[in-house]
MITORFI-471417 format. One record per residue (C-alpha): residue in three letters; residue number from 0; x, y, z. Coordinates in steps of 0.001 Angstrom, whole numbers. Example, Ala and Ser with C-alpha at 12.3 -4.5 7.8 and 13.67 -1.06 7.14 Angstrom:
<recs>
ALA 0 12300 -4500 7800;
SER 1 13670 -1060 7140;
</recs>
This chain:
<recs>
UNK 0 93133 66570 226750;
UNK 1 92672 63483 224622;
UNK 2 96338 63762 223805;
UNK 3 97343 63147 227436;
UNK 4 97159 59339 227129;
UNK 5 99528 59102 224148;
UNK 6 101907 61205 226221;
UNK 7 101828 58667 228996;
UNK 8 102289 55968 226437;
UNK 9 105359 57664 225223;
UNK 10 106648 57980 228801;
UNK 11 106044 54299 229290;
UNK 12 108077 53663 226059;
UNK 13 110912 55814 227458;
UNK 14 111170 53852 230677;
UNK 15 110666 50491 228974;
UNK 16 113898 51187 227077;
UNK 17 115802 51028 230304;
UNK 18 113802 48309 231794;
UNK 19 113120 50233 234913;
UNK 20 110056 50785 237028;
UNK 21 111215 53750 238905;
UNK 22 108236 55931 237898;
UNK 23 104658 54837 238727;
UNK 24 102812 55932 235596;
UNK 25 98967 56253 235446;
UNK 26 97389 53048 234063;
UNK 27 94284 50959 234546;
UNK 28 94783 47756 236548;
UNK 29 92328 44909 235919;
UNK 30 91685 42685 238864;
UNK 31 89238 39806 239366;
UNK 32 88899 36043 240244;
UNK 33 89584 33280 237826;
UNK 34 86772 32882 235242;
UNK 35 85278 36266 236225;
UNK 36 85461 37451 232621;
UNK 37 88594 39645 232831;
UNK 38 90000 38427 229625;
UNK 39 86741 38863 227797;
UNK 40 86527 42462 229022;
UNK 41 89975 43209 227769;
UNK 42 89334 41640 224426;
UNK 43 86199 43631 224078;
UNK 44 88108 46790 224582;
UNK 45 90701 45767 221992;
UNK 46 88200 44363 219579;
UNK 47 90376 41302 218876;
UNK 48 91077 37898 220401;
UNK 49 94595 38285 221742;
UNK 50 94627 36621 225097;
UNK 51 95420 32964 225836;
UNK 52 92426 30829 226754;
UNK 53 92014 27637 228837;
UNK 54 91038 26236 232151;
UNK 55 92528 27226 235479;
UNK 56 95067 30006 235678;
UNK 57 95947 31217 232230;
UNK 58 97300 34749 232908;
UNK 59 100590 33935 234821;
UNK 60 102420 37236 234086;
UNK 61 101222 40747 234219;
UNK 62 100366 41988 230702;
UNK 63 100847 45762 230170;
UNK 64 98566 46562 227275;
UNK 65 98856 49871 225586;
UNK 66 95994 50660 223147;
UNK 67 96991 53422 220601;
UNK 68 94256 54903 218481;
UNK 69 95384 55665 214873;
UNK 70 93540 57212 211961;
UNK 71 91798 54680 209685;
UNK 72 93658 55782 206684;
UNK 73 97110 55620 208361;
UNK 74 98235 52093 207278;
UNK 75 101848 52865 207147;
UNK 76 104260 52735 210001;
UNK 77 105871 55890 211151;
UNK 78 109656 56032 211108;
UNK 79 109759 55730 214857;
UNK 80 107540 52650 215050;
UNK 81 108024 50730 211789;
UNK 82 111327 51353 210092;
UNK 83 113590 48484 209692;
UNK 84 116268 47296 207304;
UNK 85 116408 43863 205767;
UNK 86 118778 42679 203065;
UNK 87 119850 46195 202333;
UNK 88 116276 47249 201429;
UNK 89 114149 49739 203485;
UNK 90 110617 48308 204155;
UNK 91 107719 50598 204847;
UNK 92 103992 50052 205103;
UNK 93 102070 47309 206656;
UNK 94 99335 44891 205526;
UNK 95 96240 45563 207442;
UNK 96 94852 48416 209461;
UNK 97 95800 47051 212896;
UNK 98 98968 45601 214298;
UNK 99 100695 44771 217478;
UNK 100 104205 45075 218854;
UNK 101 105993 43529 221789;
UNK 102 108783 45099 223733;
UNK 103 110794 41890 223973;
UNK 104 110790 41323 220211;
UNK 105 112051 44813 219423;
UNK 106 110904 46033 216005;
UNK 107 108924 42981 215019;
UNK 108 105381 43794 214077;
UNK 109 102387 41395 214336;
UNK 110 99358 41805 211967;
UNK 111 98082 38309 212789;
UNK 112 96408 38517 216186;
UNK 113 96451 34728 216508;
UNK 114 100221 35063 216383;
UNK 115 100138 37654 219087;
UNK 116 98259 35162 221406;
UNK 117 100805 32468 220662;
UNK 118 103703 34905 221486;
UNK 119 102091 35694 224768;
UNK 120 101842 32001 225644;
UNK 121 105457 31299 224586;
UNK 122 106831 34343 226453;
UNK 123 104760 33339 229559;
UNK 124 106284 29790 229563;
UNK 125 109772 31210 228896;
UNK 126 109857 33007 232210;
UNK 127 107230 31259 234297;
UNK 128 107730 27710 233154;
UNK 129 105003 25246 232255;
UNK 130 103975 24236 235772;
UNK 131 101284 26871 236193;
UNK 132 103656 29058 238266;
UNK 133 103512 32791 238117;
UNK 134 106036 35642 237594;
UNK 135 105971 39380 238316;
UNK 136 108027 40261 235220;
UNK 137 105599 41962 232901;
UNK 138 104962 41461 229149;
UNK 139 104640 44729 227285;
UNK 140 102233 44818 224290;
UNK 141 101138 47745 222105;
UNK 142 98069 47541 219877;
UNK 143 97654 50071 217122;
UNK 144 94109 50283 215659;
UNK 145 91541 52775 214505;
UNK 146 88970 50882 216515;
UNK 147 90358 51392 220014;
UNK 148 90555 54387 222407;
UNK 149 93751 55404 223997;
UNK 150 94231 53283 227154;
UNK 151 96915 51653 229210;
UNK 152 95648 48473 230930;
UNK 153 97374 45945 233055;
UNK 154 96005 42306 233033;
UNK 155 96858 40413 236188;
UNK 156 96502 36726 237194;
UNK 157 93070 35824 238547;
UNK 158 92573 35561 242212;
UNK 159 92603 31912 243259;
UNK 160 92256 30081 246633;
UNK 161 93277 26451 246117;
UNK 162 96343 25215 244173;
UNK 163 95455 23062 241171;
UNK 164 97629 20316 239797;
UNK 165 101338 21001 240176;
UNK 166 100779 24631 241129;
UNK 167 102954 25943 244135;
UNK 168 101367 25511 247512;
UNK 169 101444 29239 248099;
UNK 170 100013 30212 244791;
UNK 171 97315 32260 246601;
UNK 172 99857 34272 248435;
UNK 173 102060 34808 245390;
UNK 174 99111 36102 243270;
UNK 175 97827 38304 246066;
UNK 176 101302 39927 246520;
UNK 177 101589 40484 242778;
UNK 178 98119 42095 242606;
UNK 179 98764 44322 245561;
UNK 180 102103 45388 244006;
UNK 181 100176 46914 241079;
UNK 182 97083 48188 242961;
UNK 183 99313 49998 245473;
UNK 184 100450 52353 242719;
UNK 185 98629 55556 243719;
UNK 186 98529 56672 240060;
UNK 187 96537 53596 238976;
UNK 188 92813 53195 238406;
UNK 189 91501 49886 239634;
UNK 190 89085 47990 237450;
UNK 191 87393 45392 239756;
UNK 192 85746 42692 237586;
UNK 193 82902 40640 239178;
UNK 194 80572 38067 237608;
UNK 195 76893 38935 237807;
UNK 196 75981 35409 238760;
UNK 197 77937 35683 242008;
UNK 198 77084 37582 245254;
UNK 199 78452 41108 244842;
UNK 200 78889 41327 248681;
UNK 201 81486 38505 248460;
UNK 202 83519 40040 245580;
UNK 203 87145 39253 246067;
UNK 204 88162 42059 243550;
UNK 205 86225 44731 245479;
UNK 206 87655 43423 248707;
UNK 207 91311 43667 247566;
UNK 208 90547 46991 245910;
UNK 209 89299 48437 249221;
UNK 210 92576 47365 250964;
UNK 211 94595 49818 248918;
UNK 212 91775 52316 248040;
UNK 213 89602 52523 251097;
UNK 214 87899 55721 249965;
UNK 215 87096 54255 246521;
UNK 216 88364 57280 244736;
UNK 217 90090 55249 242040;
UNK 218 87996 52072 241803;
UNK 219 85572 51293 238963;
UNK 220 83509 48159 239156;
UNK 221 82592 45948 236092;
UNK 222 79859 43396 236366;
UNK 223 80154 40689 233690;
UNK 224 77973 37844 232425;
UNK 225 74718 39716 232830;
UNK 226 73147 37221 230481;
UNK 227 73989 34278 232786;
UNK 228 71965 35273 235812;
UNK 229 69252 32947 237116;
UNK 230 65867 33125 235609;
UNK 231 63689 35655 237268;
UNK 232 66570 37702 238654;
UNK 233 68351 40750 237393;
UNK 234 71258 43016 238196;
UNK 235 69323 46198 238367;
UNK 236 70124 46898 242112;
UNK 237 73792 46024 241568;
UNK 238 74158 48371 238516;
UNK 239 72387 51133 240374;
UNK 240 74840 50901 243243;
UNK 241 72184 49812 245819;
UNK 242 73979 46698 246927;
UNK 243 77543 48055 247099;
UNK 244 78138 51662 246114;
UNK 245 81262 52394 244100;
UNK 246 82297 56051 243660;
UNK 247 83455 55815 240048;
UNK 248 80463 53755 239117;
UNK 249 79433 50256 238133;
UNK 250 79202 49202 234542;
UNK 251 77648 45928 233273;
UNK 252 78778 44111 230199;
UNK 253 77884 40887 228460;
UNK 254 80751 38528 227531;
UNK 255 81066 36051 224735;
UNK 256 80277 32546 225926;
UNK 257 82669 29626 225482;
UNK 258 80484 28410 222653;
UNK 259 80684 31751 220946;
UNK 260 84438 31604 221130;
UNK 261 84522 28069 219789;
UNK 262 82404 29174 216959;
UNK 263 84691 32036 216150;
UNK 264 82142 34674 216981;
UNK 265 83824 38114 216385;
UNK 266 84097 40719 219047;
UNK 267 82201 43212 216905;
UNK 268 79211 40766 216586;
UNK 269 79411 40177 220350;
UNK 270 79166 43970 221021;
UNK 271 76286 44277 218701;
UNK 272 74403 41397 220543;
UNK 273 75343 43011 223881;
UNK 274 73655 46243 222863;
UNK 275 70504 44371 221938;
UNK 276 70547 42501 225188;
UNK 277 70887 45653 227221;
UNK 278 68128 47333 225277;
UNK 279 65769 44451 226030;
UNK 280 66639 43603 229526;
UNK 281 67818 46970 230938;
UNK 282 66383 49621 228685;
UNK 283 66678 52484 231200;
UNK 284 70408 51702 231874;
UNK 285 71429 50622 228320;
UNK 286 73170 53868 227488;
UNK 287 75283 53694 230709;
UNK 288 76450 50103 230385;
UNK 289 78061 47951 227727;
UNK 290 81574 47608 226323;
UNK 291 81568 50831 224341;
UNK 292 80425 52846 227284;
UNK 293 83051 51165 229408;
UNK 294 85794 52072 226923;
UNK 295 84666 55736 226762;
UNK 296 84419 55964 230636;
UNK 297 87922 54395 231075;
UNK 298 89344 56763 228521;
UNK 299 87776 59827 230344;
UNK 300 88809 58612 233808;
UNK 301 92354 57881 232722;
UNK 302 92682 61380 231099;
UNK 303 91474 63139 234194;
UNK 304 93631 60930 236371;
UNK 305 96744 61676 234242;
UNK 306 96047 65424 234470;
UNK 307 95866 65159 238236;
UNK 308 99045 63063 238475;
UNK 309 101235 65148 236104;
UNK 310 102414 67692 238661;
UNK 311 103676 65055 241160;
UNK 312 105005 63005 238232;
UNK 313 107069 65968 237062;
UNK 314 108576 66522 240502;
UNK 315 109385 62886 240741;
UNK 316 111143 62755 237424;
UNK 317 113277 65944 238232;
UNK 318 114269 64470 241605;
UNK 319 115303 61109 240135;
UNK 320 117206 62923 237254;
UNK 321 119238 64830 239944;
UNK 322 119902 61593 241840;
UNK 323 120988 59673 238743;
UNK 324 123211 62671 237739;
UNK 325 124871 62500 241102;
UNK 326 125252 58803 240813;
UNK 327 126827 58955 237355;
UNK 328 129233 61562 238576;
UNK 329 130296 59231 241375;
UNK 330 131111 56511 238847;
UNK 331 133418 58959 237004;
UNK 332 134261 59229 233376;
UNK 333 136121 56506 231394;
UNK 334 139919 56838 231886;
UNK 335 141894 58394 229001;
UNK 336 145185 59425 230569;
UNK 337 145923 56599 232983;
UNK 338 149114 58194 234279;
UNK 339 147445 61446 235217;
UNK 340 144462 59663 236674;
UNK 341 146608 57461 238890;
UNK 342 148626 60451 240199;
UNK 343 145515 62331 240838;
UNK 344 143877 59556 242795;
UNK 345 146976 59067 244919;
UNK 346 147290 62795 245652;
UNK 347 143667 63041 246509;
UNK 348 143708 60033 248869;
UNK 349 146874 61406 250610;
UNK 350 145265 64804 250961;
UNK 351 141977 63509 252234;
UNK 352 143920 61334 254785;
UNK 353 145833 64214 256178;
UNK 354 142703 66442 256103;
UNK 355 140912 63768 258161;
UNK 356 143591 63894 260740;
UNK 357 143600 67755 260729;
UNK 358 139819 67952 260927;
UNK 359 139440 69709 257496;
UNK 360 138059 66944 255493;
UNK 361 135138 67507 253124;
UNK 362 133082 64767 254689;
UNK 363 132678 65280 258426;
UNK 364 131554 62243 260411;
UNK 365 128596 63000 262657;
UNK 366 127853 59589 264209;
UNK 367 131195 59190 266053;
UNK 368 134580 60714 266537;
UNK 369 136944 60104 263669;
UNK 370 140455 60933 262711;
UNK 371 142336 63720 264537;
UNK 372 139359 64254 266938;
UNK 373 139584 60588 268051;
UNK 374 143279 60743 268428;
UNK 375 142801 63903 270679;
UNK 376 140224 61910 272655;
UNK 377 142676 59048 273142;
UNK 378 145369 61352 274470;
UNK 379 143397 63495 276839;
UNK 380 140473 61328 277833;
UNK 381 141383 57671 277363;
UNK 382 145003 57859 278108;
UNK 383 144830 60706 280566;
UNK 384 142056 59111 282686;
UNK 385 143832 55738 282671;
UNK 386 146971 57341 284137;
UNK 387 145024 59269 286742;
UNK 388 143327 56096 287772;
UNK 389 146723 54492 288533;
UNK 390 147145 54543 292330;
UNK 391 150628 55720 293215;
UNK 392 150740 53204 295995;
UNK 393 148803 50480 294140;
UNK 394 150027 46925 294842;
UNK 395 152344 48201 297653;
UNK 396 151453 47311 301153;
UNK 397 152957 48682 304393;
UNK 398 154698 45327 304989;
UNK 399 156299 45604 301432;
UNK 400 157607 49115 302424;
UNK 401 158849 47875 305801;
UNK 402 160553 44875 304193;
UNK 403 162256 47086 301667;
UNK 404 163626 49408 304341;
UNK 405 165037 46510 306395;
UNK 406 166474 44844 303316;
UNK 407 168228 48081 302430;
UNK 408 169899 48333 305875;
UNK 409 171566 44883 305752;
UNK 410 172706 43349 309109;
UNK 411 172941 46822 310920;
UNK 412 169986 48483 312422;
UNK 413 169377 51791 310698;
UNK 414 169322 55083 312499;
UNK 415 167760 56746 309378;
UNK 416 165496 55674 306599;
UNK 417 167805 54363 303804;
UNK 418 167448 56174 300416;
UNK 419 167913 52955 298568;
UNK 420 164600 51642 299712;
UNK 421 162811 54736 298288;
UNK 422 164491 54358 294912;
UNK 423 163706 50693 294775;
UNK 424 160013 51196 295563;
UNK 425 159397 54264 293458;
UNK 426 160909 52594 290383;
UNK 427 158522 49730 290896;
UNK 428 155610 52110 290898;
UNK 429 156817 54130 287908;
UNK 430 157273 50981 285901;
UNK 431 153403 50553 286035;
UNK 432 152991 53562 283698;
UNK 433 154610 51755 280778;
UNK 434 151598 49463 279899;
UNK 435 148963 52197 279637;
UNK 436 151559 54284 277625;
UNK 437 152034 51510 275072;
UNK 438 148237 50963 274955;
UNK 439 147920 54589 273945;
UNK 440 150269 53975 270984;
UNK 441 148221 50948 269977;
UNK 442 144942 52906 270050;
UNK 443 146260 55682 267948;
UNK 444 147662 53208 265416;
UNK 445 144240 51519 265242;
UNK 446 142579 54832 264563;
UNK 447 144959 55730 261839;
UNK 448 144149 52414 260259;
UNK 449 140483 53248 260467;
UNK 450 141058 56528 258707;
UNK 451 142023 54512 255568;
UNK 452 138520 52959 255401;
UNK 453 136883 56233 256192;
UNK 454 138684 57986 253210;
UNK 455 137758 55062 250944;
UNK 456 134013 55171 251879;
UNK 457 133403 58834 251998;
UNK 458 136165 60968 250649;
UNK 459 137432 59293 247497;
UNK 460 134645 57298 246043;
UNK 461 136545 57082 242661;
UNK 462 138699 54464 244408;
UNK 463 135662 52097 244286;
UNK 464 135905 52145 240540;
UNK 465 139349 50543 240738;
UNK 466 139439 47819 243441;
UNK 467 143046 46885 242746;
UNK 468 144244 50419 243220;
UNK 469 142176 50649 246420;
UNK 470 143775 47483 247703;
UNK 471 147251 48636 246777;
UNK 472 146772 51960 248587;
UNK 473 145433 50243 251680;
UNK 474 148451 47934 251607;
UNK 475 150971 50726 251330;
UNK 476 149441 52787 254126;
UNK 477 149066 49791 256374;
UNK 478 152780 48865 255721;
UNK 479 153803 52392 256579;
UNK 480 151842 52325 259810;
UNK 481 153264 48876 260612;
UNK 482 156837 50141 260153;
UNK 483 156275 53118 262439;
UNK 484 154626 51192 265245;
UNK 485 157725 49561 266737;
UNK 486 159686 52799 266466;
UNK 487 156990 54615 268390;
UNK 488 156724 51865 271048;
UNK 489 160482 51936 271490;
UNK 490 160390 55763 272041;
UNK 491 157529 55374 274614;
UNK 492 159391 52542 276328;
UNK 493 162486 54810 276462;
UNK 494 160427 57633 278075;
UNK 495 159565 55363 280927;
UNK 496 163124 53943 281016;
UNK 497 164503 57541 281196;
UNK 498 162363 58134 284293;
UNK 499 163706 54939 285822;
UNK 500 167263 55704 284997;
UNK 501 167667 58666 287383;
UNK 502 165390 59450 290357;
UNK 503 165801 63198 290623;
UNK 504 165303 63882 294283;
UNK 505 166326 67470 293576;
UNK 506 163335 68053 291389;
UNK 507 161845 71382 292432;
UNK 508 158381 69951 292902;
UNK 509 159860 67031 294945;
UNK 510 161966 69283 297082;
UNK 511 158864 71267 298022;
UNK 512 157062 68168 298994;
UNK 513 160011 66928 301121;
UNK 514 160162 70269 302905;
UNK 515 156474 70083 303599;
UNK 516 156743 66633 304983;
UNK 517 159731 67570 307160;
UNK 518 157608 70311 308664;
UNK 519 154852 67901 309337;
UNK 520 157199 65462 310953;
UNK 521 158725 68175 313120;
UNK 522 155249 69236 314087;
UNK 523 154296 65738 315087;
UNK 524 157587 65468 317210;
UNK 525 156690 68663 319099;
UNK 526 153211 67388 319695;
UNK 527 154587 64199 321133;
UNK 528 156987 66212 323338;
UNK 529 154014 68106 324791;
UNK 530 152252 64827 325561;
UNK 531 155164 63302 327481;
UNK 532 154711 62678 331248;
UNK 533 156409 65290 333482;
UNK 534 158794 62679 334976;
UNK 535 160584 62381 331743;
UNK 536 163292 64967 330989;
UNK 537 162528 66730 327711;
UNK 538 166137 66874 326737;
UNK 539 166387 63158 326928;
UNK 540 163209 62690 325063;
UNK 541 164306 65071 322390;
UNK 542 167644 63393 322033;
UNK 543 166234 59815 322021;
UNK 544 163179 60342 320033;
UNK 545 160612 57557 319973;
UNK 546 163209 55174 321583;
UNK 547 163610 57382 324655;
UNK 548 159838 57614 324864;
UNK 549 159795 53856 324926;
UNK 550 162628 53800 327505;
UNK 551 160513 55778 329977;
UNK 552 158613 52572 330412;
UNK 553 159887 49984 332886;
UNK 554 162371 47679 331092;
UNK 555 162250 43999 331611;
UNK 556 165384 42051 332543;
UNK 557 167121 44993 334070;
UNK 558 168597 46047 330759;
UNK 559 169504 49608 329710;
UNK 560 166914 51942 328342;
UNK 561 167517 51934 324503;
UNK 562 169108 48473 324488;
UNK 563 166031 47026 326317;
UNK 564 163786 48544 323693;
UNK 565 165864 47186 320981;
UNK 566 165626 43709 322616;
UNK 567 161867 44062 322811;
UNK 568 161624 45068 319169;
UNK 569 163898 42254 318082;
UNK 570 162035 39783 320247;
UNK 571 158765 40953 318685;
UNK 572 160224 40355 315282;
UNK 573 161921 37010 315941;
UNK 574 159686 35304 318550;
UNK 575 156310 33771 317699;
UNK 576 153041 35228 318888;
UNK 577 152521 32216 321192;
UNK 578 155998 30666 321609;
UNK 579 156167 27231 323085;
UNK 580 158667 26987 326003;
UNK 581 161574 24881 324915;
UNK 582 162139 21793 327046;
UNK 583 165080 21962 329334;
UNK 584 168230 20429 327893;
UNK 585 167228 20945 324163;
UNK 586 168845 23522 321873;
UNK 587 166575 26051 320184;
UNK 588 166805 26227 316310;
UNK 589 165776 29868 315544;
UNK 590 165246 29060 311896;
UNK 591 162339 26881 312919;
UNK 592 160606 29450 314844;
UNK 593 157480 30554 312907;
UNK 594 157342 34065 311648;
UNK 595 154297 36062 312832;
UNK 596 151616 36644 310154;
UNK 597 150895 40120 311490;
UNK 598 151802 42363 314350;
UNK 599 151455 45992 315444;
UNK 600 154191 48242 314044;
UNK 601 156242 50267 316434;
UNK 602 155990 54019 316339;
UNK 603 159261 54370 314479;
UNK 604 158269 51744 311868;
UNK 605 154953 53605 311244;
UNK 606 156848 56783 310905;
UNK 607 159438 55362 308522;
UNK 608 156671 53677 306312;
UNK 609 154660 56930 306226;
UNK 610 157699 58852 305124;
UNK 611 158456 56353 302265;
UNK 612 154900 56248 301082;
UNK 613 154536 60025 300986;
UNK 614 157823 60389 299099;
UNK 615 156788 57622 296676;
UNK 616 153444 59317 296058;
UNK 617 154957 62733 295561;
UNK 618 157621 61545 293109;
UNK 619 155114 59211 291311;
UNK 620 152850 62140 290571;
UNK 621 155747 64131 289216;
UNK 622 156699 61315 286813;
UNK 623 152994 60589 285914;
UNK 624 152613 64226 284880;
UNK 625 155832 63903 282735;
UNK 626 154548 60757 281032;
UNK 627 151080 62196 280442;
UNK 628 152690 65073 278691;
UNK 629 155549 63325 276791;
UNK 630 153790 60163 275439;
UNK 631 151319 62052 273235;
UNK 632 154075 64192 271874;
UNK 633 156132 61090 271105;
UNK 634 153217 59514 269417;
UNK 635 152488 62570 267358;
UNK 636 156141 62962 266249;
UNK 637 157098 59322 265519;
UNK 638 153760 58019 264213;
UNK 639 151089 60579 263286;
UNK 640 153157 63430 261863;
UNK 641 155682 61072 260240;
UNK 642 152917 59295 258377;
UNK 643 151376 62587 257359;
UNK 644 154591 63873 256021;
UNK 645 155746 60745 254176;
UNK 646 152339 59365 252936;
UNK 647 152306 61093 249587;
UNK 648 155927 60245 248648;
UNK 649 155416 56600 249961;
UNK 650 152343 56144 247711;
UNK 651 153939 57694 244733;
UNK 652 157191 55650 245182;
UNK 653 155331 52364 245540;
UNK 654 152461 52746 243036;
UNK 655 153250 55376 240376;
UNK 656 155024 52974 238043;
UNK 657 154378 52547 234324;
UNK 658 154262 48771 234716;
UNK 659 151407 48957 237223;
UNK 660 149234 51471 235422;
UNK 661 146977 49027 233386;
UNK 662 146627 46720 236425;
UNK 663 145874 49295 239018;
UNK 664 143338 51188 236900;
UNK 665 141376 48155 235901;
UNK 666 137706 48891 236721;
UNK 667 135517 46460 238774;
UNK 668 133555 44013 236584;
UNK 669 130213 45761 237165;
UNK 670 131309 49324 237281;
UNK 671 131173 49906 233599;
UNK 672 127730 48248 233502;
UNK 673 126477 50302 236375;
UNK 674 127756 53560 234620;
UNK 675 125914 52574 231411;
UNK 676 122730 51754 233257;
UNK 677 122873 55090 235181;
UNK 678 123634 56968 231921;
UNK 679 120616 55204 230090;
UNK 680 118327 55965 233130;
UNK 681 119413 59626 233191;
UNK 682 118809 59957 229413;
UNK 683 115334 58377 229863;
UNK 684 114480 60797 232683;
UNK 685 115628 63746 230585;
UNK 686 113493 62620 227751;
UNK 687 110527 62243 230109;
UNK 688 111160 65677 231392;
UNK 689 111069 66962 227835;
UNK 690 107844 65089 227190;
UNK 691 106158 66764 230213;
UNK 692 107533 70189 229087;
UNK 693 105935 69679 225695;
UNK 694 102551 69049 227495;
UNK 695 102871 72474 229237;
UNK 696 103782 74197 226010;
UNK 697 100795 72775 224153;
UNK 698 98455 73737 227129;
UNK 699 97369 70139 227573;
UNK 700 98111 70547 231290;
</recs>
């Protein structure tokens, strides 16, 4: 099981090559306040001075430190780690038994650990600047040594509260967010570092660890500076877990003092002195504390943690591999035969456009109606309901009808309702159907324009590789739709004009309606005859109609029966409601007599208006039914079907030209880069999958 940690290191190397953090690998995250001794703990585990020193915030970028144990007699680099060519000569071997390697310096090896520290400082300032600001971009460092155990550690900036010098005002928030980013990795072990000369109950490291690990299942506490406690006090209760219990344990260590560092005291000497201090001060706990015990404990915890994480890690890698394979497929392969590729893309777009109209597209929209389904909705719901909402007599008052009847008779009183008035009024009402019909054409045109974007987004993602080809296709289809729009509008306009050109009063449906109305009128006449007074002869009433009925009343001025009624009706029409008596001796100008605003219609006027209104309504419903049926047919023939039938040939004729090949098939600037990145990530995931498969084969898992 010891070999599990090198496997994780290999996985880390695989993902480092693509610069991605898509997989959260098991690692040990070191967290603590500034000057809590984090750097000293890490250097004790490494056995070398490798970390920058100074006052204030020194660690300003995450340092991912991989410790790789090698055999003591293995002082040559392996081909994978060490081979390089220089001046035509192959160099192998290395001076010294320990060396380091940075990810950002590629194959350069460092045997001088002082140089490693300087490189960390230089790389930190290169990204974070020299104003004590921080960055979340990590530095990757691998240390090969026979004196280390296999570990992967992450050193983070120390927790701080108050900005110092020219640090950003929100430095506390920045550091906290950076720490939580790494601690939130469920595959990480948290190493919470706290100084022994501070109150354990106020430990910021344990506080932030509990936020992401409330059960404490992956938190290990380290108490540093055991030798700096006040005289007469010790850390026995803290190390025994009596103050604050920690599930994975609490381990005490002794750091080198600043004087020891200044005097170049080695880490090995410091560990030897640490052992002596623990034997003297904490003899019963000496074998469960100290740097060496901490290293062994971390190694054991990390191995068990890796073993527990591998099943989920394997699943995650397989899922990501499938996702990146699909992404790479969507980017397509580099174009070899441009002519065939262009024709293929044009044909595919035309087919998908037509399939979207027919409802047979590969990608079916579920959020809203699209394509042919929306066109159907426009025809039968939007357009149909709009026509049904048009009132046959809308905008037409009884006075309008009466005025039209009188204007159609000229100077002579009419004995019958003039047919001209019916045609005049019904044409006026039929004309109102033209506007919703043209609006129907507009809505279908807009939907066919939307289908272009639908096909671009869902059906033919290859077009996203070639933005110029995409724009050209959109322009051709838009132009084709634009050319068909006035033709379709003209046809719809003609459909209404055809209805206006000839009012077919012999239409079967209209004849049936007229017959029904005649029967109703005759029935009403018979009812009036029954209601007449017995003094009126029925033959005269039948002959005279409503005028004879009116003649049964006493006539003023001694005039004849129908003439007297005519005078009364004309007087009611020409005289004001409250006429002023003209002064004697003055002529009366009839043009100056005010016209009444409203008056009660006579029985005949009411009858004539009702007849015209019923005829208008009957004929209007016939025409509306025709328009509701013919407009969708015209739109389908002149717009939808024409575009479907001619789209392929139009695209080929406009775009399939040798002179346009190179320009149209020019990929977007970032497409090639994204394809390479996806290919690299897929390759890394496949390598990671192979590594995990090797673990199963060797029964390490």
